[in-house]
Backbone bond lengths (Angstrom), bond angles and torsions (degrees), N, CA, C in turn:
res aa  C-N    CA-C-N  psi(-1)  N-CA   C-N-CA  omega(-1)  CA-C   N-CA-C  phi
1 X - - - 1.464 - - 1.523 109.08 -
2 X 1.330 114.86 137.93 1.453 119.69 178.48 1.522 107.88 -130.35
3 X 1.311 116.76 148.08 1.447 119.34 175.27 1.510 109.31 -157.38
4 X 1.323 114.60 168.86 1.465 120.83 -176.60 1.518 109.93 -120.22
5 X 1.298 116.35 137.27 1.464 120.96 175.32 1.510 108.20 -135.31
6 X 1.312 116.92 112.94 1.467 121.46 176.37 1.523 106.86 -92.71
7 X 1.305 117.03 115.48 1.460 120.41 -167.32 1.513 112.82 -125.57
8 X 1.331 113.33 161.57 1.468 120.53 174.82 1.509 110.52 -63.64
9 X 1.341 116.90 -31.10 1.467 120.99 -179.98 1.528 111.13 -56.54
10 X 1.326 116.32 -45.06 1.465 119.57 -179.32 1.525 110.49 -68.76
11 X 1.335 116.62 -33.38 1.466 118.95 177.05 1.522 110.84 -64.49
12 X 1.348 116.54 -35.45 1.461 119.62 176.43 1.526 110.66 -67.09
13 X 1.329 117.01 -36.95 1.459 120.51 175.42 1.519 109.79 -61.78
14 X 1.335 115.76 -39.49 1.466 120.31 178.96 1.516 110.77 -55.71
15 X 1.330 117.02 -45.46 1.461 119.71 -176.00 1.519 112.14 -69.39
16 X 1.331 117.77 -26.28 1.456 120.08 -177.32 1.509 113.79 -95.00
17 X 1.360 117.08 -22.35 1.458 120.05 -175.51 1.522 112.39 -97.69
18 X 1.335 116.46 -43.09 1.460 118.90 -174.42 1.526 111.49 -76.60
19 X 1.321 114.97 131.62 1.467 121.01 173.95 1.525 108.09 -128.69
20 X 1.311 114.67 39.45 1.464 120.46 -173.72 1.519 110.89 -74.20
21 X 1.318 115.26 138.37 1.453 119.07 173.16 1.519 108.45 -83.31
22 X 1.312 116.21 150.10 1.461 120.07 175.85 1.515 108.11 -67.39
23 X 1.333 115.94 140.10 1.464 120.51 179.52 1.531 108.17 -64.94
24 X 1.321 116.39 103.97 1.462 120.97 -173.45 1.527 113.06 -63.96
25 X 1.321 116.32 -25.48 1.463 119.22 -176.21 1.520 111.72 -116.00
26 X 1.333 116.73 24.91 1.458 119.92 -177.19 1.527 112.27 -62.35
27 X 1.338 116.14 -27.83 1.461 119.21 179.48 1.511 113.74 -95.48
28 X 1.323 117.41 5.31 1.466 120.92 -178.10 1.517 110.65 -81.34
29 X 1.322 115.69 133.18 1.467 121.67 176.69 1.525 108.15 -90.74
30 X 1.336 116.32 113.72 1.456 120.99 -178.07 1.528 112.38 -97.87
31 X 1.335 117.56 13.30 1.470 120.00 -176.16 1.527 112.14 -62.41
32 X 1.322 116.78 -39.59 1.469 119.36 -179.11 1.525 110.14 -66.01
33 X 1.324 116.59 -45.60 1.467 120.07 178.12 1.522 111.11 -61.23
34 X 1.328 116.82 -41.27 1.463 120.79 179.28 1.528 111.24 -64.80
35 X 1.320 116.36 -39.90 1.468 119.38 -179.43 1.531 111.42 -67.12
36 X 1.335 116.65 -33.79 1.462 119.59 176.27 1.524 110.02 -66.51
37 X 1.321 117.17 -42.79 1.466 120.67 177.50 1.522 110.77 -58.81
38 X 1.326 116.98 -34.64 1.469 121.31 -179.14 1.535 113.05 -70.65
39 X 1.329 116.71 -16.03 1.471 119.91 -176.56 1.525 113.15 -78.66
40 X 1.338 118.07 -9.97 1.463 119.57 -174.35 1.533 111.58 -127.68
41 X 1.335 117.20 58.78 1.474 118.95 -179.75 1.527 111.57 -66.12
42 X 1.328 115.22 136.82 1.476 121.82 176.40 1.528 113.29 56.41
43 X 1.300 117.75 29.66 1.467 121.62 178.51 1.526 109.94 -61.02
44 X 1.304 116.12 143.14 1.464 121.46 179.54 1.530 111.11 -60.27
45 X 1.341 114.52 147.08 1.463 121.25 176.10 1.524 111.72 -104.25
46 X 1.305 117.34 13.62 1.459 121.06 179.56 1.527 111.50 -69.59
47 X 1.324 116.82 -30.60 1.465 121.51 179.57 1.525 108.47 -128.15
48 X 1.319 117.06 91.46 1.460 121.22 -175.79 1.524 112.24 -68.29
49 X 1.324 116.57 -32.62 1.466 119.68 179.36 1.525 110.54 -63.53
50 X 1.330 116.80 -39.52 1.463 121.01 179.28 1.524 110.95 -66.04
51 X 1.328 116.33 -42.15 1.466 119.65 178.94 1.521 110.73 -65.81
52 X 1.325 117.48 -44.30 1.462 120.72 179.24 1.526 111.28 -60.56
53 X 1.322 116.76 -38.87 1.468 121.31 178.91 1.531 110.60 -63.32
54 X 1.325 116.67 -45.77 1.464 120.37 179.90 1.523 111.61 -62.29
55 X 1.319 116.38 -37.87 1.457 120.54 -176.46 1.521 113.22 -74.90
56 X 1.330 117.54 -26.23 1.472 119.67 -170.06 1.523 115.24 -120.39
57 X 1.318 118.71 -8.99 1.473 120.08 -170.13 1.529 113.47 -60.78
58 X 1.319 118.59 -31.89 1.465 120.64 -176.73 1.526 113.29 -96.67
59 X 1.318 117.15 4.67 1.463 121.27 -177.55 1.520 109.79 -103.99
60 X 1.320 116.93 139.75 1.461 120.41 -171.34 1.528 114.31 -98.90
61 X 1.332 118.79 -25.27 1.464 119.80 -175.76 1.534 110.74 -106.76
62 X 1.325 114.94 155.53 1.462 119.79 -179.50 1.521 111.71 -63.72
63 X 1.331 116.60 -39.78 1.460 118.42 -178.62 1.528 112.52 -66.68
64 X 1.337 117.20 -34.03 1.464 119.89 177.84 1.530 110.60 -71.12
65 X 1.316 116.91 -39.33 1.461 120.60 178.40 1.528 110.54 -63.00
66 X 1.325 115.38 -44.80 1.453 118.15 -179.22 1.523 111.14 -67.33
67 X 1.317 116.76 -36.69 1.465 119.64 178.95 1.532 110.62 -60.96
68 X 1.326 117.81 -43.05 1.468 120.76 179.60 1.525 110.69 -61.51
69 X 1.324 116.02 -41.55 1.470 120.62 178.37 1.522 110.64 -65.28
70 X 1.310 116.67 -49.08 1.466 121.80 -177.74 1.523 110.88 -61.04
71 X 1.334 116.64 -44.97 1.463 121.27 -178.19 1.523 110.40 -65.80
72 X 1.329 117.46 -40.20 1.465 119.61 -179.82 1.522 110.26 -63.40
73 X 1.307 117.56 -45.70 1.467 120.42 -179.73 1.523 110.60 -60.57
74 X 1.324 117.28 -46.59 1.464 120.58 -179.01 1.524 112.22 -62.80
75 X 1.320 117.15 -34.95 1.464 121.24 -175.73 1.525 113.95 -85.81
76 X 1.326 117.91 -12.23 1.459 119.48 -172.39 1.522 115.46 -124.03
77 X 1.328 116.99 -4.07 1.464 120.68 -179.51 1.528 109.19 -118.00
78 X 1.332 116.21 128.23 1.457 121.29 178.91 1.523 111.16 -96.18
79 X 1.310 115.25 147.89 1.461 120.77 177.01 1.524 109.67 -83.44
80 X 1.318 116.40 125.47 1.474 122.13 179.04 1.527 107.47 -85.91
81 X 1.319 116.20 95.77 1.461 120.42 -174.23 1.526 111.85 -66.99
82 X 1.319 116.71 -36.20 1.458 120.02 177.99 1.517 111.72 -62.23
83 X 1.325 116.47 -43.62 1.459 120.64 178.15 1.526 110.50 -67.35
84 X 1.324 116.19 -36.84 1.470 120.24 176.40 1.525 110.79 -59.25
85 X 1.336 117.46 -45.98 1.464 120.57 -179.08 1.530 111.24 -64.99
86 X 1.326 115.90 -39.92 1.460 120.17 179.34 1.525 110.46 -64.11
87 X 1.323 116.51 -44.68 1.461 120.97 179.40 1.530 110.85 -65.60
88 X 1.330 116.54 -41.19 1.463 121.63 178.72 1.534 110.92 -61.13
89 X 1.325 116.05 -44.33 1.459 120.91 -179.72 1.532 111.15 -62.01
90 X 1.325 117.04 -44.21 1.458 121.20 -178.35 1.528 111.47 -67.06
91 X 1.329 116.60 -41.16 1.461 119.56 -179.26 1.529 111.23 -66.16
92 X 1.316 117.02 -34.39 1.459 120.36 178.76 1.523 111.57 -75.41
93 X 1.337 116.65 -29.60 1.463 121.41 -176.09 1.523 112.15 -82.42
94 X 1.333 116.88 -37.91 1.456 121.15 -173.71 1.526 110.56 -85.31
95 X 1.294 116.69 105.29 1.461 121.48 -179.83 1.526 111.73 -89.87
96 X 1.336 116.74 -27.38 1.455 121.26 -179.97 1.530 109.63 -73.91
97 X 1.335 116.99 127.10 1.463 120.94 -175.77 1.516 112.66 -62.41
98 X 1.342 118.03 -36.11 1.458 120.68 179.34 1.527 110.76 -65.88
99 X 1.322 116.32 -44.45 1.471 120.25 178.67 1.521 110.51 -64.12
100 X 1.327 116.39 -37.32 1.456 119.93 179.34 1.522 111.27 -67.46
101 X 1.335 117.63 -38.68 1.462 120.93 177.57 1.516 111.49 -64.55
102 X 1.325 116.85 -38.80 1.467 121.19 177.56 1.525 110.09 -62.91
103 X 1.334 115.29 -44.06 1.463 119.08 179.21 1.532 111.04 -64.04
104 X 1.330 117.54 -43.15 1.461 121.14 -179.01 1.521 111.55 -60.24
105 X 1.347 117.21 -39.30 1.465 120.19 177.96 1.517 110.89 -67.34
106 X 1.325 115.63 -40.29 1.460 120.37 -179.94 1.527 111.29 -64.34
107 X 1.319 116.46 -47.12 1.460 120.06 -177.36 1.528 110.89 -69.76
108 X 1.336 117.51 -30.00 1.465 120.58 -179.14 1.517 111.79 -61.69
109 X 1.330 117.16 -39.46 1.470 120.44 178.74 1.524 110.50 -61.82
110 X 1.319 117.17 -43.34 1.462 120.41 179.77 1.524 111.24 -68.46
111 X 1.332 116.70 -38.56 1.465 120.58 179.62 1.520 110.70 -58.68
112 X 1.324 117.32 -48.14 1.462 121.23 -178.18 1.525 110.96 -68.64
113 X 1.328 117.18 -40.93 1.465 120.50 179.92 1.528 111.51 -62.90
114 X 1.329 116.54 -46.85 1.467 119.78 179.30 1.520 111.48 -66.68
115 X 1.319 116.70 -34.61 1.456 120.97 178.22 1.525 110.60 -60.79
116 X 1.311 116.41 -48.54 1.472 121.17 -177.48 1.519 111.80 -72.75
117 X 1.332 116.85 -43.88 1.461 120.44 -173.89 1.521 113.62 -80.25
118 X 1.335 116.85 -36.91 1.461 119.69 -170.95 1.532 114.05 -120.76
119 X 1.329 117.94 -4.46 1.468 121.67 -175.52 1.530 111.34 58.62
120 X 1.330 116.18 35.10 1.465 122.33 173.32 1.519 108.46 -125.46
121 X 1.340 116.33 150.12 1.460 118.75 -177.34 1.520 110.50 -166.92
122 X 1.329 116.38 -174.69 1.458 123.76 170.02 1.528 107.03 -121.32
123 X 1.320 117.13 -171.00 1.464 119.99 -171.16 1.529 113.82 -56.20
124 X 1.337 117.02 -38.93 1.466 118.91 -178.61 1.524 111.53 -64.44
125 X 1.332 116.41 -33.50 1.460 120.46 177.80 1.513 112.10 -70.15
126 X 1.326 116.60 -41.67 1.471 119.80 175.96 1.523 110.28 -59.32
127 X 1.332 116.14 -48.88 1.467 120.45 -176.89 1.529 111.16 -64.44
128 X 1.330 115.89 -40.27 1.467 120.65 178.37 1.538 110.55 -61.48
129 X 1.325 116.62 -46.19 1.462 120.16 -176.85 1.525 111.28 -66.85
130 X 1.320 117.12 -41.84 1.469 120.58 176.48 1.523 110.00 -57.97
131 X 1.320 116.61 -45.66 1.473 120.15 -178.91 1.529 111.17 -63.58
132 X 1.332 117.72 -48.09 1.461 120.30 -174.92 1.526 111.91 -65.92
133 X 1.322 117.73 -41.89 1.466 120.24 178.15 1.527 110.65 -65.93
134 X 1.328 116.64 -38.01 1.466 120.29 179.18 1.525 111.27 -65.17
135 X 1.325 116.20 -44.30 1.466 120.18 178.31 1.527 110.16 -61.21
136 X 1.318 116.70 -41.45 1.468 120.27 177.77 1.527 111.46 -60.90
137 X 1.336 116.15 -29.76 1.464 120.64 -179.94 1.526 112.12 -89.82
138 X 1.336 117.18 6.36 1.459 120.84 177.43 1.514 114.22 83.71
139 X 1.328 116.94 18.92 1.463 121.09 -179.80 1.524 110.32 -104.77
140 X 1.320 116.08 149.03 1.459 122.20 178.87 1.527 108.44 -90.35
141 X 1.314 115.99 114.92 1.455 120.45 -175.26 1.522 109.47 -139.18
142 X 1.336 116.60 144.07 1.459 121.28 -178.71 1.525 110.51 -130.59
143 X 1.337 115.10 151.16 1.457 121.56 170.80 1.521 107.94 -89.63
144 X 1.318 116.38 128.79 1.467 122.31 179.74 1.533 107.96 -111.43
145 X 1.307 116.07 123.23 1.465 121.60 178.15 1.522 109.97 -101.45
146 X 1.336 115.57 145.78 1.448 117.80 179.50 1.511 113.35 177.88
147 X 1.317 114.81 -149.28 1.461 123.18 -175.65 1.528 109.03 -106.22
148 X 1.322 115.94 121.95 1.454 120.72 172.76 1.523 108.56 -101.42
149 X 1.317 116.74 140.20 1.467 120.13 -173.75 1.517 110.94 -121.08
150 X 1.325 116.13 126.11 1.460 122.16 173.74 1.527 108.46 -148.47
151 X 1.323 117.22 -168.46 1.469 119.73 -175.37 1.522 112.35 -67.52
152 X 1.330 117.80 -14.85 1.454 121.61 -178.00 1.523 113.62 -105.38
153 X 1.316 117.65 -14.85 1.462 119.87 -170.02 1.523 112.58 -137.09
154 X 1.335 114.28 142.85 1.465 123.16 171.15 1.525 113.49 57.66
155 X 1.334 114.65 44.36 1.463 120.74 171.22 1.524 106.41 -100.23
156 X 1.319 117.30 99.16 1.446 121.39 -175.22 1.513 111.18 72.55
157 X 1.334 116.38 -159.49 1.458 121.02 179.02 1.509 112.88 68.37
158 X 1.342 114.87 -162.59 1.464 121.06 -178.36 1.522 112.72 -91.90
159 X 1.330 117.03 -11.46 1.455 120.57 178.91 1.517 113.01 91.70
160 X 1.318 115.97 144.79 1.466 123.63 176.97 1.518 108.60 -123.21
161 X 1.327 116.97 128.82 1.468 120.83 174.71 1.525 107.75 -71.42
162 X 1.329 115.85 105.16 1.458 119.25 -168.64 1.519 115.02 -134.14
163 X 1.345 118.53 6.56 1.458 117.52 -171.87 1.531 111.17 -147.47
164 X 1.327 114.69 157.03 1.471 121.98 176.19 1.520 108.68 -139.07
165 X 1.333 116.49 144.56 1.450 122.01 177.97 1.521 107.73 -147.23
166 X 1.331 119.07 -163.06 1.464 120.77 -174.99 1.515 112.89 -130.91
167 X 1.334 114.10 151.56 1.460 122.80 165.28 1.525 106.41 -115.85
168 X 1.320 117.01 132.43 1.454 122.19 -178.15 1.526 109.12 -125.39
169 X 1.327 115.44 135.27 1.466 120.40 -179.97 1.526 109.01 -98.14
170 X 1.326 114.78 118.10 1.463 121.43 -179.91 1.520 108.95 -126.29
171 X 1.302 116.39 126.02 1.469 120.93 -179.80 1.525 111.42 52.11
172 X 1.348 114.98 43.62 1.467 123.58 176.31 1.527 113.96 65.83
173 X 1.317 116.74 26.15 1.459 120.91 177.25 1.531 109.42 -138.04
174 X 1.332 116.84 140.31 1.457 120.87 -177.81 1.523 111.77 -88.85
175 X 1.340 114.33 141.21 1.459 122.34 178.42 1.530 108.64 -133.15
176 X 1.334 115.42 163.05 1.456 121.40 -177.19 1.529 110.71 -116.39
177 X 1.326 115.27 146.71 1.461 119.68 177.54 1.521 109.60 -155.89
178 X 1.321 115.66 157.90 1.459 122.08 -178.42 1.526 108.39 -139.44
179 X 1.323 116.20 100.54 1.464 120.74 -178.87 1.520 111.65 -69.73
180 X 1.329 117.84 -33.27 1.466 120.99 -178.97 1.512 110.87 -57.30
181 X 1.311 116.81 -48.34 1.462 121.08 -176.06 1.522 112.23 -86.49
182 X 1.331 118.08 -7.96 1.464 121.16 175.25 1.521 111.92 -89.28
183 X 1.325 116.22 -21.55 1.466 120.27 -169.84 1.518 114.02 -78.92
184 X 1.318 118.17 -32.30 1.456 120.61 -176.72 1.511 110.81 162.11
185 X 1.326 115.58 -160.27 1.464 119.81 -177.63 1.525 109.96 -152.17
186 X 1.318 114.55 162.17 1.459 120.49 179.29 1.518 109.46 -93.27
187 X 1.325 115.97 126.12 1.461 122.80 178.67 1.523 108.28 -85.05
188 X 1.336 116.46 102.67 1.460 121.10 -176.86 1.527 111.36 -63.75
189 X 1.328 117.01 -37.10 1.458 121.36 -176.46 1.516 111.78 -64.88
190 X 1.331 116.66 -43.05 1.457 121.32 -177.11 1.522 113.43 -102.12
191 X 1.338 116.53 3.66 1.465 122.51 177.46 1.524 111.88 52.32
192 X 1.322 115.27 52.73 1.457 118.82 179.12 1.523 110.23 -151.28
193 X 1.329 115.07 152.62 1.454 121.24 177.77 1.526 109.17 -89.57
194 X 1.317 116.29 133.80 1.456 121.51 -179.65 1.519 109.82 -117.56
195 X 1.332 116.72 121.17 1.454 120.31 175.09 1.519 110.14 -74.76
196 X 1.314 116.17 129.16 1.466 121.71 176.67 1.519 107.98 -157.03
197 X 1.311 115.81 99.77 1.456 120.64 -174.81 1.522 111.15 -68.76
198 X 1.322 115.45 134.36 1.466 122.43 174.73 1.517 107.35 -140.81
199 X 1.328 116.30 126.09 1.472 118.98 -174.20 1.522 113.43 -92.36
200 X 1.336 117.60 18.99 1.463 119.88 176.60 1.527 111.63 -61.95
201 X 1.346 116.40 -26.74 1.467 120.81 179.41 1.530 111.68 -102.92
202 X 1.316 117.26 19.03 1.464 122.21 178.18 1.521 108.58 -104.10
203 X 1.351 116.92 116.09 1.468 122.60 -177.14 1.526 109.96 50.80
204 X 1.329 115.65 49.57 1.462 121.71 -172.55 1.522 112.45 -73.60
205 X 1.322 114.70 150.46 1.450 121.18 171.51 1.523 107.54 -62.08
206 X 1.338 119.11 123.67 1.460 120.99 -176.72 1.525 114.03 -61.54
207 X 1.337 117.74 -24.19 1.462 120.69 177.75 1.519 110.98 -60.66
208 X 1.335 116.39 -37.20 1.454 120.86 -179.13 1.527 111.51 -92.76
209 X 1.316 116.63 -32.07 1.464 121.29 179.75 1.522 110.84 -59.45
210 X 1.330 117.07 -37.94 1.468 121.75 -176.41 1.531 111.96 -72.58
211 X 1.307 118.16 -11.75 1.462 119.86 175.29 1.516 111.87 -66.37
212 X 1.362 116.16 -24.56 1.454 120.25 -177.50 1.526 113.60 -125.54
213 X 1.344 117.45 -3.48 1.458 122.73 -179.06 1.526 110.00 -134.45
214 X 1.333 116.65 128.44 1.462 119.55 174.43 1.528 108.54 -131.49
215 X 1.337 117.53 112.94 1.467 120.65 -175.38 1.522 113.04 -76.45
216 X 1.332 115.74 153.81 1.466 120.66 173.95 1.521 110.03 -58.69
217 X 1.326 116.61 -44.18 1.458 122.29 175.32 1.520 107.66 -94.78
218 X 1.328 117.08 107.32 1.461 120.72 -173.15 1.531 113.27 -64.59
219 X 1.328 117.76 -11.23 1.465 119.67 176.06 1.527 110.72 -60.81
220 X 1.330 116.10 -27.36 1.465 120.83 -178.10 1.523 112.99 -83.38
221 X 1.317 117.59 8.77 1.459 119.69 168.61 1.534 109.40 -71.84
222 X 1.339 115.44 -28.19 1.472 123.41 177.41 1.531 112.66 63.62
223 X 1.322 116.71 34.64 1.456 121.94 174.64 1.525 109.52 -127.80
224 X 1.335 116.23 148.73 1.454 119.98 177.26 1.532 110.36 -67.21
225 X 1.341 116.30 -46.17 1.455 121.80 177.70 1.519 108.20 -105.11
226 X 1.321 115.62 114.07 1.455 120.87 -171.93 1.529 111.04 -104.06
227 X 1.333 117.01 136.40 1.469 118.26 170.66 1.525 109.36 -69.26
228 X 1.310 116.22 154.94 1.464 120.05 175.95 1.523 109.38 -81.96
229 X 1.324 116.03 163.81 1.461 120.18 175.75 1.523 110.15 -60.03
230 X 1.324 117.05 -38.29 1.465 120.82 179.13 1.531 110.99 -60.69
231 X 1.320 116.83 -43.07 1.462 121.15 178.08 1.522 110.51 -63.24
232 X 1.328 116.72 -39.27 1.464 122.16 179.61 1.526 110.98 -63.35
233 X 1.330 116.55 -48.09 1.465 121.26 -176.42 1.523 112.41 -69.08
234 X 1.328 117.18 -30.99 1.459 121.19 -175.37 1.520 114.08 -94.15
235 X 1.318 118.29 -6.08 1.456 121.06 -175.93 1.518 113.12 -70.71
236 X 1.332 117.32 172.58 1.466 120.49 177.23 1.524 110.82 -62.16
237 X 1.328 116.04 155.15 1.459 120.07 174.62 1.525 108.16 -71.43
238 X 1.310 116.12 130.67 1.459 122.31 -175.69 1.524 109.39 -115.54
239 X 1.333 116.05 135.98 1.465 121.56 -179.58 1.531 110.30 -111.53
240 X 1.330 114.61 173.48 1.462 121.09 -176.67 1.526 112.45 -56.06
241 X 1.330 117.73 -36.57 1.466 120.67 -176.98 1.525 112.15 -58.11
242 X 1.329 117.31 -29.92 1.469 119.75 179.00 1.514 110.99 -61.60
243 X 1.348 116.41 -38.66 1.457 120.14 178.57 1.521 111.06 -75.22
244 X 1.333 116.72 -36.59 1.461 119.67 -178.98 1.522 111.80 -65.83
245 X 1.344 116.35 -39.45 1.456 120.89 179.37 1.526 112.64 -93.53
246 X 1.336 116.34 -6.81 1.466 122.13 -176.88 1.532 110.98 55.99
247 X 1.329 114.34 51.73 1.461 121.28 179.56 1.526 108.16 -105.05
248 X 1.308 115.88 130.46 1.456 122.11 -176.14 1.530 110.27 -114.10
249 X 1.346 118.08 127.11 1.461 119.48 176.56 1.526 110.55 -75.13
250 X 1.316 116.05 136.58 1.459 120.85 179.22 1.523 111.15 -108.62
251 X 1.335 116.49 -49.58 1.465 120.57 -179.45 1.532 109.26 -148.38
252 X 1.339 116.61 141.79 1.459 126.94 -2.56 1.521 111.36 -70.12
253 X 1.308 116.57 157.50 1.461 121.07 -178.00 1.522 112.64 -85.48
254 X 1.343 116.52 -10.00 1.463 121.16 -176.55 1.528 110.82 -117.14
255 X 1.317 115.69 144.84 1.463 121.08 174.40 1.523 110.30 -64.02
256 X 1.307 115.88 -47.56 1.464 122.48 -178.60 1.523 108.28 -95.98
257 X 1.332 116.30 105.67 1.458 119.74 -173.46 1.527 110.58 -132.41
258 X 1.322 116.87 165.76 1.465 122.55 -173.40 1.522 110.47 -130.03
259 X 1.336 115.30 143.56 1.458 120.81 174.26 1.528 108.51 -142.52
260 X 1.322 115.65 -178.46 1.464 121.37 -176.99 1.517 110.75 -113.21
261 X 1.308 115.98 140.34 1.468 121.78 177.61 1.530 110.86 -53.02
262 X 1.343 114.46 134.06 1.456 120.05 177.96 1.506 115.08 84.18
263 X 1.328 116.71 1.31 1.468 121.13 179.58 1.516 110.27 -104.63
264 X 1.331 116.23 135.53 1.453 119.57 176.53 1.536 109.00 -73.34
265 X 1.302 114.68 131.61 1.467 121.11 -176.30 1.525 108.60 -112.45
266 X 1.335 117.59 132.38 1.463 121.74 -174.45 1.525 111.88 -101.50
267 X 1.330 115.84 131.36 1.457 123.14 170.54 1.532 106.38 -109.19
268 X 1.342 116.62 117.55 1.459 120.60 -172.05 1.527 110.90 -115.96
269 X 1.345 115.38 139.26 1.465 122.40 -176.60 1.520 109.60 -141.41
270 X 1.304 114.92 157.96 1.452 120.31 173.27 1.522 108.79 -146.61
271 X 1.318 116.74 172.06 1.462 120.10 -175.65 1.520 110.66 -146.61
272 X 1.316 115.21 154.63 1.462 120.95 172.30 1.526 109.98 -121.10
273 X 1.329 116.38 9.63 1.458 120.54 -175.84 1.515 113.12 -98.85
274 X 1.336 115.04 168.75 1.462 121.41 179.45 1.525 112.24 -100.16
275 X 1.338 116.32 -8.83 1.456 120.40 -178.85 1.522 109.25 -82.49
276 X 1.330 117.16 116.13 1.455 122.09 -176.90 1.527 109.52 -102.64
277 X 1.328 118.01 126.45 1.465 119.55 179.53 1.521 111.54 -69.08
278 X 1.327 116.21 144.96 1.456 120.72 173.69 1.524 111.07 -80.04
279 X 1.321 115.39 -23.57 1.459 120.26 -175.05 1.523 109.94 -140.19
280 X 1.306 116.36 130.15 1.460 122.85 179.94 1.523 106.37 -126.08
281 X 1.329 116.59 119.23 1.457 120.28 -170.49 1.523 112.10 -128.01
282 X 1.314 115.96 142.23 1.457 123.07 173.77 1.525 108.77 -112.51
283 X 1.332 117.34 127.27 1.452 122.56 175.11 1.527 108.78 -116.68
284 X 1.308 116.23 128.95 1.458 122.26 178.19 1.526 108.34 -125.21
285 X 1.327 116.33 118.43 1.462 121.06 -178.43 1.518 110.01 -126.61
286 X 1.315 115.81 130.21 1.449 119.76 176.29 1.516 108.77 -72.77
287 X 1.327 117.81 128.46 1.465 122.32 -175.47 1.518 110.85 -57.89
288 X 1.345 114.89 142.20 1.462 123.48 176.95 1.530 112.87 66.32
289 X 1.342 116.42 19.81 1.460 120.09 174.45 1.523 108.06 -135.56
290 X 1.328 115.13 171.29 1.466 120.07 176.66 1.521 111.17 -99.50
291 X 1.324 116.60 6.33 1.469 121.04 -178.06 1.524 110.15 -76.66
292 X 1.320 116.71 112.50 1.454 121.76 -178.99 1.517 110.34 -127.80
293 X 1.320 115.84 129.80 1.454 121.47 171.79 1.515 107.24 -101.80
294 X 1.324 116.60 121.81 1.460 120.31 -177.42 1.517 108.52 -135.25
295 X 1.328 115.48 128.92 1.454 118.70 -178.10 1.514 110.68 -146.18
296 X 1.338 114.92 134.79 1.455 119.55 174.35 1.517 107.94 -73.64
297 X 1.329 115.52 125.78 1.453 119.72 -171.03 1.517 114.59 -108.09
298 X 1.307 115.81 -24.68 1.460 118.44 -171.55 1.516 108.50 -147.55
299 X 1.297 117.63 134.38 1.449 120.56 177.84 1.518 109.95 -142.43
300 X 1.332 113.93 124.85 1.445 119.71 176.54 1.509 114.74 68.75
301 X 1.334 118.33 19.00 1.458 121.36 179.18 1.520 109.94 -121.88
302 X 1.294 115.72 157.45 1.461 119.72 -176.01 1.524 111.28 -95.02
303 X 1.304 114.68 163.27 1.453 122.09 173.33 1.539 107.21 -91.77
304 X 1.345 122.25 165.12 1.458 127.50 16.26 1.524 113.57 -82.88
305 X 1.314 115.44 163.60 1.444 118.91 178.97 1.513 110.80 -160.10
306 X 1.332 114.93 169.02 1.448 122.69 174.91 1.513 107.91 -127.21
307 X 1.335 116.11 128.29 1.461 121.50 179.49 1.514 107.74 -106.25
308 X 1.320 117.67 121.09 1.461 121.91 -179.13 1.529 109.93 -105.27
309 X 1.330 115.83 136.38 1.464 120.54 177.51 1.525 109.64 -134.00
310 X 1.316 115.21 135.27 1.456 120.97 179.49 1.531 109.28 -95.53
311 X 1.324 116.76 114.56 1.465 121.89 176.25 1.528 107.67 -89.19
312 X 1.326 116.27 110.05 1.469 121.08 -172.24 1.521 113.26 -93.22
313 X 1.340 117.28 -10.63 1.464 120.10 -179.44 1.520 110.42 -133.08
314 X 1.332 114.85 150.16 1.460 119.06 175.41 1.522 110.16 -68.56
315 X 1.345 115.54 157.18 1.456 120.15 178.00 1.512 111.27 142.44
316 X 1.317 114.99 -175.08 1.466 121.90 178.18 1.523 108.15 -112.09
317 X 1.333 116.31 130.97 1.455 121.84 -174.33 1.531 110.88 -124.04
318 X 1.324 115.47 141.35 1.464 121.91 169.39 1.520 107.03 -95.74
319 X 1.328 116.22 124.61 1.463 121.63 -178.10 1.521 109.29 -118.08
320 X 1.337 116.18 128.81 1.463 121.44 -179.39 1.525 109.62 -125.29
321 X 1.321 115.55 137.96 1.458 122.63 172.26 1.520 107.07 -106.05
322 X 1.350 117.11 127.59 1.454 122.13 -179.09 1.520 109.90 -120.65
323 X 1.316 116.66 137.42 1.458 123.39 172.13 1.520 107.67 -114.45
324 X 1.323 116.51 122.46 1.470 120.91 -178.43 1.527 111.39 49.49
325 X 1.323 116.30 43.38 1.469 124.52 177.58 1.528 113.50 69.82
326 X 1.316 117.73 11.79 1.466 121.48 177.41 1.535 108.70 -106.15
327 X 1.330 116.10 129.01 1.455 119.57 176.19 1.526 109.31 -59.76
328 X 1.329 115.26 133.60 1.459 121.17 -176.63 1.527 111.83 -119.90
329 X 1.341 117.35 -47.66 1.462 122.52 176.53 1.526 109.36 -141.41
330 X 1.342 115.19 150.85 1.460 120.96 175.37 1.525 110.42 -134.40
331 X 1.340 115.13 147.31 1.459 122.82 179.24 1.529 110.07 -138.02
332 X 1.313 115.98 158.40 1.459 122.09 167.41 1.515 107.17 -116.74
333 X 1.332 116.03 119.88 1.465 120.80 -175.76 1.525 108.69 -114.98
334 X 1.305 116.30 122.36 1.463 122.35 175.00 1.522 108.96 -98.19
335 X 1.319 115.91 121.24 1.463 121.79 -179.04 1.530 108.90 -101.54
336 X 1.313 116.63 119.85 1.461 121.72 -176.37 1.523 111.20 -103.76
């Protein structure tokens, strides 16, 4: 049996857990900046100052200038998935810091060369290009290195430094963005990279950004109350839909969690966004089987809420929360 209870308790959690900043540019129309970015497809990267000038010369505000730069990079640079896998493998294999530094220097030369010559790169190339174009446009921008989290990386364990993104200073305030994950995704089925711009990682609310990004220097989390690296690595798996709907997982706090047979287990969520899902679904699948329980739980109603599920048999279960058929959070629940 499953049911939903939207309670005052979860609203109290909202007030104590969320430290989200208001989207300062939520009312800004970026259509003009986007249209300027569209005017220079496949522009050469041999002269970054010239490209930055073309992208920003007619724009008056810092946020519009940065948007044109960010949009151009996302629309014109492809992610080299093969190079990503090679770099990922080496970083996971090399435990010695000296050997890892040697590898990082070696791969950096190829990243920049492929970026300029072929308009293909990995995360470090995206972050580098965003920074250099921004500096050329008179903006203060930094490359932030740290831990990126997805279904393939940094689920538990000690963590692997595997990702880079940017911090940009606009109107004397720092914001976070990730061009790599905004630009598109790799289609595993067809073995090809597909460009598809999504601005969920553009000037993102740090409360949600930290669900998938943890910087080496925790100051770049940009929150007063910061989660620890351990909390980041052990948390539920978070997908893009969480950022699009601004849905925050509250409980359980860990991806790998345990409950007792015959006990109702609560999955709790809250939101600070205005986008309300038409469909809210819970999927429960027993690991290594095809047995899946899937039920639409919520339609046309807002969050916060608590989803309760009764696990009637022992075993290990994969649990997924979907909003409008998009995976949002995943857990592994061991029932004892």
